[in-house]
C-alpha positions as CSV (number, residue, x, y, z in Angstrom):
1,M,30.4,5.7,-6.2
2,S,34.2,5.3,-5.6
3,S,35.8,1.9,-5.5
4,M,36.8,2.6,-1.8
5,A,33.2,3.4,-0.9
6,K,32.0,0.3,-2.6
7,T,34.6,-1.9,-0.9
8,L,33.5,-0.5,2.5
9,I,29.8,-1.0,1.9
10,V,30.3,-4.5,0.7
11,S,32.5,-5.4,3.6
12,F,30.1,-3.9,6.1
13,S,27.2,-5.8,4.5
14,F,29.1,-9.1,4.5
15,V,30.0,-8.5,8.2
16,M,26.3,-8.2,8.9
17,I,25.5,-11.4,7.0
18,L,28.3,-13.2,8.9
19,V,27.0,-11.9,12.3
20,S,23.5,-13.1,11.4
21,F,24.9,-16.5,10.5
22,I,26.8,-16.8,13.7
23,I,23.7,-15.8,15.7
24,G,21.6,-18.3,13.8
25,W,24.2,-21.1,14.3
26,W,24.6,-20.3,18.0
27,A,20.8,-20.3,18.5
28,K,20.5,-24.0,17.7
29,R,21.6,-24.8,21.3
30,K,18.3,-23.2,22.4
31,V,16.2,-25.4,20.2
32,T,15.1,-28.1,22.7
33,T,11.5,-28.6,21.7
34,T,9.3,-28.5,18.6
35,Q,7.6,-25.4,20.1
36,A,11.0,-23.7,20.2
37,Y,11.9,-24.7,16.6
38,F,8.6,-23.8,15.0
39,G,7.5,-20.9,17.2
40,S,10.0,-19.6,19.8
41,T,7.0,-19.9,22.1
42,G,7.4,-18.0,25.4
43,M,11.2,-17.6,25.0
44,F,12.1,-14.0,24.7
45,G,11.7,-10.5,26.3
46,P,9.9,-7.5,24.9
47,L,12.9,-5.7,23.5
48,V,14.2,-8.7,21.5
49,V,10.7,-9.6,20.3
50,G,9.9,-5.9,19.5
51,L,13.0,-5.4,17.3
52,S,12.3,-8.7,15.6
53,S,8.7,-7.8,14.9
54,T,9.8,-4.4,13.5
55,A,12.4,-6.0,11.3
56,A,9.9,-8.5,9.9
57,V,7.2,-5.9,9.2
58,A,9.4,-3.0,8.0
59,S,10.8,-5.2,5.3
60,A,12.6,-4.5,2.0
61,F,9.1,-3.8,0.7
62,A,9.1,-0.8,3.1
63,L,12.7,0.3,2.6
64,V,12.9,-0.1,-1.1
65,G,9.3,-0.5,-2.4
66,V,7.7,2.3,-0.5
67,P,10.2,5.0,-1.4
68,G,10.0,3.7,-5.0
69,L,6.2,4.1,-5.1
70,M,6.5,7.6,-3.5
71,Y,9.1,8.6,-6.0
72,T,6.8,7.6,-8.9
73,S,3.4,8.6,-7.5
74,G,3.9,11.0,-4.6
75,N,2.7,11.0,-1.0
76,A,0.0,8.4,-1.0
77,M,2.2,5.6,0.0
78,A,3.5,7.6,2.9
79,Y,0.4,6.6,4.7
80,W,1.7,3.0,4.7
81,M,4.7,3.9,6.8
82,L,2.7,6.2,9.2
83,S,1.0,3.2,10.8
84,S,3.5,2.6,13.6
85,A,0.7,3.1,16.2
86,A,-1.0,0.1,14.7
87,F,1.6,-2.1,16.5
88,A,0.5,-0.8,19.9
89,M,-3.1,-1.3,18.8
90,A,-2.4,-4.9,17.7
91,Y,-0.8,-5.8,21.0
92,M,-3.4,-4.1,23.1
93,I,-6.5,-5.6,21.5
94,L,-5.1,-9.0,20.3
95,G,-1.8,-9.7,22.1
96,K,-3.1,-10.9,25.4
97,K,-5.6,-13.3,23.7
98,V,-2.9,-14.8,21.5
99,R,-0.4,-15.1,24.3
100,A,-3.1,-16.7,26.5
101,M,-3.8,-19.3,23.8
102,A,-0.2,-20.5,24.3
103,E,-1.0,-21.0,28.0
104,I,-4.0,-23.3,27.4
105,G,-2.6,-25.4,24.6
106,T,0.5,-26.3,22.5
107,V,1.2,-23.4,20.2
108,A,4.1,-23.4,17.7
109,S,2.4,-22.1,14.6
110,L,-0.6,-20.2,13.4
111,G,-2.3,-23.5,12.6
112,D,-2.0,-24.5,16.3
113,L,-3.9,-21.3,17.2
114,C,-6.5,-22.2,14.7
115,D,-6.9,-25.7,16.2
116,I,-7.5,-24.3,19.7
117,R,-10.0,-21.7,18.6
118,Y,-12.0,-23.8,16.2
119,N,-12.1,-27.3,17.8
120,K,-9.5,-28.6,15.3
121,N,-11.6,-27.8,12.3
122,R,-9.5,-29.2,9.4
123,L,-11.1,-27.2,6.6
124,I,-10.5,-23.9,8.3
125,K,-6.9,-24.8,9.1
126,L,-6.3,-26.0,5.5
127,T,-7.7,-23.0,3.7
128,M,-6.1,-20.6,6.1
129,S,-2.7,-22.3,5.7
130,I,-2.9,-22.4,1.9
131,T,-3.8,-18.7,1.7
132,L,-1.1,-17.9,4.2
133,F,1.4,-19.8,2.1
134,L,0.5,-17.8,-1.1
135,G,0.9,-14.5,0.7
136,C,4.2,-15.5,2.3
137,I,5.6,-16.6,-1.0
138,A,4.8,-13.2,-2.6
139,Y,6.3,-11.3,0.4
140,L,9.3,-13.6,0.5
141,S,9.9,-13.0,-3.2
142,A,9.8,-9.2,-2.6
143,Q,12.5,-9.5,0.0
144,I,14.8,-11.7,-2.1
145,K,14.3,-9.4,-5.1
146,A,15.3,-6.3,-3.1
147,G,18.4,-8.0,-1.5
148,S,19.6,-9.5,-4.7
149,E,19.3,-6.3,-6.7
150,L,21.3,-4.5,-3.9
151,F,24.3,-6.9,-4.2
152,A,24.0,-7.0,-8.0
153,H,24.2,-3.1,-8.0
154,L,27.2,-3.1,-5.6
155,L,29.3,-5.9,-7.1
156,G,28.1,-6.1,-10.7
157,W,26.9,-9.6,-10.1
158,D,24.1,-11.3,-11.8
159,P,21.0,-10.9,-9.5
160,L,20.5,-14.6,-9.4
161,L,24.0,-15.2,-8.1
162,A,23.6,-12.5,-5.5
163,G,20.3,-14.1,-4.4
164,F,21.9,-17.5,-3.9
165,V,24.8,-16.0,-2.0
166,V,22.8,-13.9,0.5
167,F,19.6,-15.9,0.9
168,G,21.3,-19.3,0.6
169,V,23.2,-18.4,3.9
170,L,19.8,-17.4,5.4
171,A,18.1,-20.6,4.4
172,L,21.0,-22.6,5.9
173,Y,20.9,-21.0,9.4
174,M,17.1,-21.0,9.4
175,S,17.0,-24.7,8.7
176,I,19.5,-25.3,11.5
177,S,17.9,-23.3,14.3
178,G,14.3,-22.6,13.1
179,E,12.3,-19.7,14.6
180,V,14.8,-19.3,17.5
181,G,17.6,-18.4,15.1
182,G,15.1,-16.4,13.0
183,L,13.9,-14.3,15.9
184,L,17.3,-13.5,17.3
185,T,18.8,-12.6,13.9
186,Q,15.8,-10.5,13.1
187,A,16.3,-8.6,16.4
188,F,19.9,-7.8,15.4
189,Q,18.8,-6.8,11.9
190,G,16.1,-4.6,13.4
191,L,18.7,-2.8,15.4
192,V,20.7,-2.1,12.2
193,M,17.6,-0.7,10.6
194,V,16.9,1.6,13.5
195,V,20.5,3.0,13.5
196,A,20.2,3.5,9.7
197,G,17.0,5.4,10.2
198,L,18.5,7.8,12.7
199,I,21.5,8.5,10.4
200,I,19.4,9.0,7.3
201,V,16.9,11.4,8.9
202,I,19.8,13.6,10.1
203,A,21.3,13.5,6.6
204,F,18.0,14.4,5.0
205,F,17.5,17.6,7.0
206,K,21.2,18.5,6.4
207,I,20.9,18.1,2.6
208,T,17.5,19.5,1.9
209,G,16.7,21.9,4.7
210,G,13.4,20.2,5.4
211,F,10.1,19.2,3.8
212,G,9.3,22.7,2.9
213,E,12.3,22.9,0.6
214,V,11.4,19.6,-0.9
215,L,7.8,20.7,-1.7
216,K,9.1,24.0,-3.3
217,A,11.6,22.2,-5.5
218,T,9.1,19.5,-6.6
219,A,6.4,22.1,-7.4
220,E,8.8,24.2,-9.5
221,A,10.9,21.5,-11.3
222,G,8.5,20.7,-14.2
223,T,10.0,18.1,-16.4
224,V,13.5,16.8,-15.9
225,T,15.2,14.7,-18.6
226,T,18.6,13.1,-18.3
227,N,20.1,10.2,-20.3
228,D,16.8,9.7,-22.1
229,I,15.0,9.2,-18.7
230,T,12.2,11.7,-18.0
231,K,10.7,12.6,-14.6
232,E,7.5,14.7,-14.4
233,F,7.2,16.9,-11.4
234,N,4.1,18.7,-10.1
235,S,2.8,20.1,-6.9
236,D,0.1,17.5,-6.6
237,M,2.8,14.8,-5.9
238,L,3.3,16.0,-2.4
239,N,-0.3,16.8,-1.5
240,A,-2.2,14.5,0.8
241,W,-3.1,12.0,-1.9
242,G,-0.2,12.1,-4.3
243,S,-0.9,11.6,-8.0
244,L,-2.9,8.5,-7.5
245,P,-6.7,8.3,-7.4
246,R,-7.9,9.2,-3.9
247,V,-9.7,5.9,-3.4
248,I,-6.3,4.1,-3.8
249,A,-4.6,6.5,-1.5
250,M,-7.3,6.0,1.1
251,T,-6.9,2.2,0.7
252,W,-3.2,2.5,1.4
253,M,-4.1,4.3,4.6
254,I,-6.6,1.6,5.8
255,I,-4.8,-1.5,4.7
256,P,-1.6,-1.1,6.8
257,I,-3.4,0.2,9.9
258,L,-5.8,-2.7,10.0
259,G,-3.5,-5.1,8.3
260,T,-0.8,-4.8,10.9
261,V,-3.2,-6.3,13.5
262,G,-3.5,-9.4,11.4
263,Q,0.0,-9.8,9.9
264,P,1.6,-13.2,10.7
265,Q,4.9,-11.4,11.6
266,V,2.9,-9.6,14.4
267,I,0.7,-12.5,15.6
268,T,3.6,-15.0,15.8
269,R,5.6,-12.6,17.9
270,M,2.8,-12.4,20.4
271,Y,3.2,-15.9,21.6
272,A,7.0,-15.7,21.4
273,L,6.9,-13.2,24.3
274,K,8.2,-14.9,27.5
275,N,6.2,-13.0,30.2
276,P,2.6,-12.1,29.2
277,R,2.8,-9.1,31.5
278,D,5.4,-7.5,29.2
279,M,2.8,-7.1,26.4
280,P,2.5,-3.3,26.8
281,K,6.2,-2.9,26.7
282,L,6.3,-5.1,23.5
283,G,3.7,-2.8,21.8
284,L,5.7,0.3,22.9
285,Y,9.1,-0.9,21.8
286,T,7.8,-2.1,18.4
287,A,5.9,1.1,17.7
288,L,8.9,3.3,18.5
289,A,11.3,1.2,16.4
290,H,9.0,1.1,13.5
291,T,8.4,4.9,13.7
292,I,12.1,5.5,13.1
293,V,12.3,3.0,10.2
294,G,9.1,4.5,8.8
295,L,10.5,8.0,8.9
296,L,13.6,6.7,7.1
297,T,11.5,5.5,4.1
298,I,9.6,8.8,3.9
299,V,12.7,11.0,4.0
300,V,14.7,9.0,1.4
301,A,11.8,9.3,-1.0
302,N,11.5,13.0,-0.5
303,G,15.2,13.3,-0.6
304,A,15.5,11.6,-3.9
305,L,12.7,13.8,-5.4
306,Y,14.6,16.9,-4.1
307,L,17.9,15.8,-5.6
308,V,16.4,15.1,-9.0
309,A,14.3,18.2,-9.0
310,T,17.3,20.5,-8.2
311,G,19.5,18.7,-10.7
312,K,21.9,17.3,-8.1
313,I,21.5,13.8,-9.5
314,D,20.1,12.4,-12.7
315,A,16.4,11.2,-13.1
316,L,16.1,7.6,-11.8
317,P,15.5,4.8,-14.2
318,S,13.4,3.0,-11.6
319,G,11.6,4.1,-8.4
320,D,13.2,1.2,-6.5
321,R,16.5,3.1,-7.0
322,A,15.4,6.1,-4.8
323,I,16.8,4.9,-1.4
324,Y,20.2,4.0,-3.0
325,A,20.4,7.3,-4.9
326,F,19.8,9.3,-1.8
327,A,22.3,7.3,0.3
328,D,25.0,7.6,-2.4
329,Y,24.6,11.4,-2.4
330,A,24.5,11.6,1.4
331,G,28.0,10.1,1.9
332,I,29.8,7.1,3.3
333,W,28.0,6.8,6.7
334,A,24.6,6.9,5.1
335,Q,25.7,4.4,2.5
336,L,27.1,2.0,5.0
337,F,24.0,1.8,7.1
338,V,21.4,2.3,4.4
339,Y,22.7,-0.5,2.2
340,A,23.1,-2.7,5.3
341,G,19.7,-1.7,6.5
342,V,18.1,-2.7,3.2
343,L,19.9,-6.0,3.4
344,A,18.8,-6.5,7.0
345,A,15.2,-5.7,6.1
346,A,15.3,-8.2,3.3
347,M,16.9,-10.9,5.4
348,S,14.7,-10.4,8.4
349,S,11.4,-10.6,6.6
350,A,12.7,-13.4,4.3
351,S,13.7,-15.5,7.3
352,L,10.3,-15.1,9.0
353,F,8.2,-15.9,5.9
354,L,10.5,-18.8,5.0
355,S,9.8,-20.1,8.5
356,I,6.1,-19.7,8.2
357,C,6.1,-21.4,4.7
358,S,8.0,-24.4,6.1
359,N,5.7,-24.6,9.1
360,V,2.7,-24.7,6.7
361,I,4.3,-27.5,4.7
362,S,5.7,-29.6,7.5
363,R,3.2,-29.0,10.2
364,D,-0.1,-27.3,9.4
365,I,-1.2,-28.7,6.1
366,P,-0.3,-32.4,6.9
367,S,-2.2,-32.0,10.2
368,A,-5.2,-30.5,8.4
369,L,-5.2,-33.5,6.0
370,G,-5.1,-36.0,8.9
371,F,-1.4,-36.9,8.8
372,K,0.5,-37.1,12.1
373,F,4.3,-36.9,12.2
374,E,6.5,-37.3,15.2
375,A,8.5,-34.3,16.3
376,K,11.8,-35.2,14.8
377,K,10.2,-35.9,11.4
378,Q,8.4,-32.6,11.5
379,I,11.7,-30.8,12.0
380,D,13.4,-32.8,9.3
381,I,10.6,-32.0,6.8
382,A,10.8,-28.3,7.8
383,R,14.5,-28.2,7.2
384,I,14.2,-29.7,3.8
385,S,11.3,-27.5,2.8
386,M,13.2,-24.3,4.0
387,L,16.1,-25.2,1.7
388,G,13.8,-26.1,-1.2
389,L,11.5,-23.1,-0.8
390,G,14.6,-20.8,-0.6
391,I,15.9,-22.0,-3.9
392,V,12.5,-21.8,-5.7
393,S,11.8,-18.3,-4.3
394,I,15.2,-17.0,-5.3
395,I,14.6,-18.1,-8.9
396,F,11.0,-16.9,-9.0
397,S,11.8,-13.5,-7.6
398,I,14.7,-12.8,-10.0
399,T,13.1,-14.1,-13.2
400,Q,9.8,-12.1,-12.9
401,G,9.6,-8.3,-13.4
402,K,7.4,-6.9,-10.7
403,M,8.6,-3.9,-8.6
404,V,9.4,-4.7,-5.0
405,G,6.6,-2.5,-3.8
406,I,4.0,-4.3,-5.9
407,L,5.1,-7.7,-4.8
408,G,4.9,-6.5,-1.2
409,T,1.4,-5.1,-1.5
410,F,0.2,-8.4,-3.0
411,G,1.7,-10.3,-0.1
412,W,0.3,-7.9,2.5
413,G,-3.2,-8.1,1.1
414,T,-3.2,-11.8,0.8
415,L,-2.0,-12.3,4.3
416,M,-4.8,-10.1,5.6
417,S,-7.4,-12.2,3.9
418,A,-5.8,-15.3,5.5
419,T,-5.7,-14.0,9.0
420,F,-8.6,-11.6,9.5
421,P,-11.5,-14.0,9.5
422,V,-9.6,-16.7,11.5
423,F,-7.7,-14.7,14.1
424,V,-8.8,-11.1,14.2
425,L,-12.6,-11.7,14.0
426,G,-12.2,-15.1,15.7
427,L,-10.4,-13.8,18.8
428,L,-12.2,-10.4,19.1
429,W,-15.7,-11.6,18.3
430,K,-17.0,-14.6,20.3
431,R,-19.9,-15.0,17.9
432,A,-17.6,-15.9,15.0
433,N,-18.2,-19.7,14.7
434,E,-16.7,-22.5,12.8
435,K,-19.2,-22.3,9.8
436,G,-18.7,-18.6,9.4
437,V,-14.9,-18.7,9.5
438,M,-14.9,-21.8,7.3
439,F,-16.9,-20.1,4.6
440,G,-15.0,-16.8,4.9
441,S,-11.6,-18.5,4.8
442,L,-12.7,-20.7,1.8
443,I,-14.0,-17.7,-0.1
444,G,-10.8,-15.7,0.7
445,L,-8.7,-18.6,-0.7
446,L,-10.7,-18.9,-3.9
447,L,-10.7,-15.2,-4.6
448,N,-7.0,-15.0,-4.0
449,V,-6.4,-17.8,-6.5
450,I,-8.7,-16.1,-9.1
451,S,-6.9,-12.8,-8.6
452,F,-3.5,-14.3,-8.9
453,A,-4.7,-16.0,-12.1
454,G,-5.4,-12.5,-13.6
455,F,-9.0,-11.7,-12.9
456,K,-9.6,-8.0,-13.2
457,W,-11.8,-6.5,-10.4
458,P,-14.1,-3.6,-11.3
459,G,-13.4,-0.2,-9.9
460,A,-10.1,1.5,-8.8
461,L,-9.6,-0.4,-5.5
462,P,-6.6,-2.8,-5.4
463,W,-7.9,-6.3,-5.8
464,Y,-6.8,-7.5,-2.4
465,F,-9.0,-4.9,-0.7
466,N,-12.0,-6.5,-2.3
467,V,-10.9,-10.0,-1.3
468,V,-10.4,-9.0,2.3
469,A,-13.7,-7.1,2.5
470,I,-15.6,-10.0,1.0
471,S,-14.0,-12.7,3.2
472,I,-14.8,-10.7,6.3
473,T,-18.4,-10.0,5.2
474,V,-19.0,-13.7,4.5
475,T,-17.6,-14.7,7.9
476,V,-19.8,-12.2,9.7
477,V,-23.0,-13.0,7.8
478,V,-22.7,-16.8,8.0
479,S,-21.8,-16.6,11.7
480,L,-24.9,-14.6,12.4
481,L,-27.1,-16.9,10.4
482,T,-25.9,-20.2,12.0
483,K,-25.8,-21.6,15.5
484,E,-23.2,-20.4,17.9
485,Q,-20.2,-22.6,18.4
486,G,-19.7,-24.5,21.6
487,L,-16.5,-23.4,23.1
488,D,-14.1,-25.0,25.6
489,K,-14.2,-23.3,29.0
490,K,-10.6,-22.3,28.7
491,V,-11.0,-20.9,25.2
492,E,-14.1,-19.0,26.3
493,A,-12.1,-17.5,29.2
494,V,-9.4,-16.4,26.8
495,L,-11.9,-14.7,24.5
496,E,-13.3,-12.7,27.4
497,L,-9.9,-11.3,28.4
């Protein structure tokens, strides 16, 4: 990469950071209530919320981690990014219920939804909040790692310094304007990602000639070794399953499709929508935007494989370098928007998960433990926790060695185990009662802790698939074996929507 190209990319990326900060700073004038600060409840239209939701879901895990896993193991991970229709499904089957909850009670966090549905059951709220916190920290770390490595690569900085520069700015504007600033900056960052997607897809077809040429090159390349780095190619990499066991590939098809319905970055955006009648538009806008970003991740992985297989670039030292390697080869326009797009993805998801973590610490866990804070004190605690969590997460993400994609899948699976028993089953199945959800949520938390501690699950399935399946099963079985929960008339009406 020439010094001129590097200067342009860094300048473009810093402009995006500056614009994000300005939006976040400006947004503080819209923060007039705790509901606004913690949840942006009922404040924005479908296009803004849709771009925000896309940016928060299609994170640095998607833009960096997914191409990295596809480069190393083939097509299996492509299923993860072909789940855009799951957004429309989520908003169709769950959106109107979540949005209606905000009409019958005060909703500024996922803990508030839990209170309304389960008669303020403290144990459900506590276990869900702790599991949610664990998943958010893992996902937050994935975003920080990706963004920090990007600037370290561009400027030759230490990744820790890069992390503090980029995500310190993010933590600052998030602490000032809360979810209002977070949602608006995420919408801007989502737009950057969509533009990057359109540019990189055009570049892919221009460089490779299409997926047929990629498959041919990959099947014929054999073993490529450059600078003591070896890449093994075979035709199985681009079949339906890739080089992974089929059970894992199938898991990576099921997890994102079902998981999107229960991801907090999707659920929280449901009650941020201003007009409930715009829910169909929200599903459509989010699905279309995510389709473009999803296609970006698939073509850069295939593009990197093609370039290495044909000898146009050296074998990559790490799969996480795939998106950068393809952008560097594609030219300055691809570089400008891909590097900015990765940074936008990292910042957008990091801001949302930082917000959720601070909500859990300042609002949900204290409430579950019986502590009541006035609105101003809640916001003060949230601001302090955002800054503190930002610092801790930066250090943690840089000092451990997991790939971005692995961190992201850990977070995704843990978040599913937190939200599925409580919100997906709880809002779609009226028979799900307090005892069933309480046991399912408690089992989910315990199994997540055991898994994080290093417990090895039998079989080839990723551990979080087992945790999700067991927590859902426990919720269903206990609910069927115990007495139905008495519901408030308004809640009952919501569940029947």
